[in-house]
C-alpha positions as CSV (number, residue, x, y, z in Angstrom):
1,M,16.5,-41.3,16.8
2,S,13.6,-41.1,14.2
3,D,11.8,-38.4,12.4
4,A,9.0,-40.9,11.5
5,P,5.6,-39.6,12.6
6,I,3.5,-40.6,15.6
7,G,0.1,-42.0,14.6
8,V,-3.1,-41.0,16.4
9,F,-6.6,-42.2,15.8
10,D,-10.1,-41.7,17.3
11,S,-13.7,-41.8,16.1
12,G,-13.4,-38.2,14.9
13,I,-12.4,-34.8,16.3
14,G,-12.2,-36.0,20.0
15,G,-8.7,-37.4,19.6
16,T,-7.4,-33.9,18.8
17,T,-7.6,-33.1,22.5
18,V,-5.1,-35.9,23.2
19,L,-2.9,-34.8,20.2
20,K,-2.7,-31.3,21.7
21,S,-1.5,-32.6,25.0
22,V,1.2,-34.7,23.3
23,Q,2.3,-31.9,21.1
24,E,2.7,-29.6,24.1
25,L,5.2,-32.1,25.6
26,L,6.8,-33.2,22.3
27,P,6.5,-30.3,19.9
28,N,9.3,-31.4,17.6
29,E,7.6,-34.7,16.7
30,N,5.7,-35.2,13.5
31,Y,2.1,-36.6,13.7
32,V,-0.5,-38.2,11.6
33,F,-4.0,-37.9,12.9
34,F,-6.8,-40.2,11.6
35,G,-10.4,-39.2,12.6
36,D,-12.7,-42.1,11.8
37,S,-15.8,-40.0,11.6
38,A,-17.6,-42.6,9.5
39,N,-17.7,-44.9,12.5
40,C,-18.4,-42.2,15.1
41,P,-19.3,-43.0,17.9
42,F,-17.2,-45.9,18.9
43,G,-19.0,-46.1,22.2
44,T,-22.1,-47.9,20.8
45,K,-20.2,-50.5,18.7
46,S,-20.2,-54.2,19.6
47,P,-16.8,-55.7,20.6
48,S,-16.4,-57.4,17.2
49,E,-17.3,-54.3,15.3
50,L,-14.8,-52.3,17.4
51,R,-12.0,-54.7,16.8
52,Q,-12.5,-54.5,13.0
53,I,-12.6,-50.7,13.2
54,V,-9.4,-50.3,15.2
55,K,-7.6,-52.9,13.1
56,A,-8.4,-50.9,10.0
57,A,-7.4,-47.6,11.6
58,T,-4.1,-49.1,12.7
59,E,-3.4,-50.4,9.2
60,R,-4.2,-47.0,7.7
61,L,-1.7,-45.3,10.0
62,L,1.0,-48.0,9.4
63,E,0.7,-47.2,5.7
64,R,2.1,-43.8,6.6
65,K,5.1,-45.4,8.4
66,V,4.3,-44.3,11.9
67,K,6.7,-45.3,14.7
68,L,4.1,-45.4,17.5
69,I,0.3,-45.3,17.6
70,I,-1.8,-43.5,20.2
71,V,-5.3,-44.9,20.6
72,A,-6.9,-41.5,21.4
73,C,-10.2,-43.0,22.5
74,N,-11.2,-44.3,25.9
75,T,-13.7,-46.9,24.5
76,A,-11.2,-48.3,22.0
77,T,-8.5,-48.5,24.7
78,T,-10.6,-50.1,27.4
79,Q,-12.1,-52.7,25.0
80,T,-9.4,-53.3,22.3
81,I,-5.9,-52.3,23.4
82,E,-4.8,-55.8,24.2
83,Y,-6.3,-57.1,20.9
84,L,-4.2,-54.5,19.0
85,R,-1.0,-55.4,20.9
86,E,-1.6,-59.1,20.1
87,T,-2.4,-58.4,16.4
88,F,0.4,-55.9,15.8
89,P,3.2,-57.1,18.2
90,E,5.8,-54.9,16.5
91,V,3.9,-51.7,17.0
92,P,4.2,-49.7,20.3
93,F,0.7,-48.6,21.3
94,V,-0.3,-46.0,23.9
95,G,-3.9,-46.0,25.0
96,T,-6.2,-43.4,26.6
97,E,-8.0,-44.4,29.8
98,P,-10.4,-42.5,32.1
99,A,-8.3,-40.5,34.6
100,V,-9.7,-42.3,37.6
101,K,-6.3,-42.7,39.3
102,L,-5.6,-38.9,38.9
103,A,-9.0,-38.1,40.5
104,C,-8.6,-40.6,43.3
105,D,-5.0,-39.5,44.0
106,G,-6.2,-35.9,44.3
107,G,-8.1,-36.8,47.4
108,W,-11.5,-35.7,46.2
109,T,-14.4,-37.6,47.7
110,Q,-17.3,-36.8,45.3
111,I,-16.2,-38.0,41.9
112,L,-18.2,-38.1,38.7
113,L,-17.0,-40.2,35.7
114,L,-18.5,-39.2,32.3
115,S,-17.9,-41.5,29.4
116,T,-19.6,-43.3,26.5
117,E,-21.7,-46.5,27.0
118,G,-18.8,-48.6,25.7
119,T,-16.3,-47.2,28.2
120,A,-18.7,-47.0,31.1
121,H,-19.5,-50.7,30.9
122,A,-16.0,-52.0,30.0
123,P,-14.5,-54.4,32.5
124,R,-11.3,-52.3,32.4
125,T,-13.2,-49.2,33.6
126,E,-14.6,-51.2,36.6
127,E,-11.0,-52.4,37.3
128,L,-9.7,-48.8,37.3
129,I,-12.4,-47.8,39.8
130,H,-11.8,-50.8,42.0
131,E,-8.0,-50.4,41.9
132,N,-8.0,-46.7,42.8
133,V,-11.0,-45.7,44.9
134,R,-10.2,-45.1,48.5
135,P,-12.3,-45.2,51.7
136,G,-14.6,-42.2,51.8
137,Q,-14.5,-41.7,48.1
138,T,-17.6,-42.1,45.9
139,I,-17.4,-42.5,42.1
140,V,-20.5,-42.2,40.1
141,N,-20.0,-43.9,36.7
142,L,-22.3,-42.1,34.3
143,P,-22.6,-43.1,30.6
144,C,-23.5,-40.1,28.5
145,L,-25.7,-41.3,25.7
146,G,-25.0,-39.5,22.4
147,L,-22.7,-36.9,23.7
148,A,-19.7,-37.8,21.6
149,E,-21.8,-37.8,18.5
150,A,-23.3,-34.4,19.4
151,I,-19.9,-32.9,19.9
152,E,-18.8,-34.4,16.6
153,T,-21.5,-32.3,14.9
154,R,-20.0,-29.1,16.4
155,D,-23.6,-27.9,16.9
156,L,-23.7,-26.1,20.2
157,T,-27.5,-26.3,20.6
158,K,-27.4,-30.1,20.2
159,I,-24.5,-30.3,22.7
160,R,-26.4,-28.3,25.3
161,E,-29.6,-30.3,24.8
162,N,-27.7,-33.5,25.2
163,L,-25.9,-32.4,28.3
164,K,-29.2,-31.4,29.9
165,E,-30.7,-34.8,29.2
166,N,-27.7,-36.8,30.4
167,F,-27.3,-34.8,33.6
168,K,-30.9,-34.5,34.6
169,N,-30.7,-37.3,37.2
170,V,-27.4,-36.3,38.7
171,Q,-28.1,-35.6,42.4
172,N,-26.6,-32.6,44.1
173,P,-24.4,-31.4,41.1
174,E,-23.1,-28.5,43.2
175,E,-21.4,-31.1,45.5
176,V,-19.4,-32.8,42.8
177,E,-15.7,-32.1,43.4
178,V,-14.1,-33.5,40.3
179,V,-15.5,-34.6,36.9
180,I,-13.5,-37.1,34.9
181,L,-13.9,-36.5,31.2
182,G,-13.7,-40.2,30.2
183,C,-14.1,-39.5,26.4
184,T,-11.6,-37.6,24.3
185,H,-14.5,-35.6,22.7
186,Y,-15.7,-34.2,26.1
187,P,-12.9,-31.7,26.6
188,L,-14.2,-29.9,23.5
189,A,-17.4,-29.2,25.5
190,K,-15.5,-28.4,28.7
191,A,-17.0,-25.0,29.2
192,E,-20.6,-26.3,28.8
193,I,-20.0,-29.2,31.2
194,Q,-18.5,-26.9,33.7
195,K,-21.8,-24.9,33.9
196,F,-23.5,-28.0,35.3
197,F,-20.8,-28.6,38.0
198,P,-19.7,-25.1,38.9
199,K,-17.4,-26.1,41.8
200,A,-15.9,-29.2,40.2
201,K,-12.4,-29.6,38.7
202,L,-12.5,-31.2,35.3
203,V,-9.8,-33.7,34.5
204,D,-8.9,-35.9,31.5
205,G,-6.1,-38.3,30.6
206,G,-4.3,-36.3,28.0
207,E,-1.2,-35.3,30.0
208,G,-0.8,-38.9,31.2
209,V,-0.8,-40.1,27.6
210,A,1.8,-37.5,26.6
211,R,4.1,-38.7,29.4
212,Q,3.8,-42.3,28.4
213,V,4.5,-41.5,24.8
214,K,7.7,-39.6,25.7
215,R,8.8,-42.5,28.0
216,L,8.3,-45.1,25.3
217,L,10.1,-43.1,22.6
218,E,13.0,-42.5,25.0
219,E,13.2,-46.2,25.9
220,R,13.3,-47.2,22.2
221,G,15.6,-44.4,21.0
222,L,12.9,-43.0,18.7
223,L,12.7,-39.4,19.7
224,N,12.9,-36.9,16.8
225,P,16.3,-35.1,16.9
226,A,14.9,-32.2,14.9
227,K,15.0,-28.8,16.7
228,K,12.1,-27.3,14.7
229,R,8.4,-27.8,15.4
230,G,7.0,-30.9,13.8
231,E,4.3,-31.1,11.2
232,V,0.8,-32.7,11.5
233,E,-1.2,-34.5,8.8
234,Y,-4.9,-34.8,9.4
235,F,-7.2,-37.1,7.5
236,F,-10.8,-38.2,8.2
237,S,-13.1,-40.9,7.0
238,K,-16.6,-39.7,5.9
239,R,-19.9,-41.0,7.0
240,E,-22.0,-42.2,4.1
241,E,-25.2,-40.2,3.7
């Protein structure tokens, strides 16, 4: 048993969507959330830049004595999770991947995967598609340029303009059955995305992350024994003007 906090990091506010899912399943845990807004978006960073960024984020969370770290970013997970596990072998990490398996298991045939450039082109994302797609299913892998950054600004006009630009070449949007939100920022714009795909179900990986966190804590005997709701500490890096 441990009342030490769970660490969570992302390139900004997007990871709060994952944090919310984990809190719903594990409300008694304490959390430390680090939003690395100074380096938002992660999706356009080179592999070497991204490794430096996630290493620094991990070190900042370890300073707060966290017992587990959630990489609440699809790009950071698909590109650096193995690097983190090799660099910090004593730390249990839980990553966030596009919910391709969930979409394919649901039996939908017309599937649209939305993500950052870094996630869309990551070998791990291609593996997820190859491993899970079934005969008769079509997955369109669409990188959404600048969308995470637009959502980070919280400017609804910018978000709407960005969505319009990114979706302008999507054929037959009314036939899309499921949209995978492959960036943790995207659920924050769920209502706006839904307008472009009115018949589609929107899915993300938050619930899967929560289940994996609970499983690891149970295996390691690290669940918080407290009966009261846990606390959350938030801190963010700031972009230099």
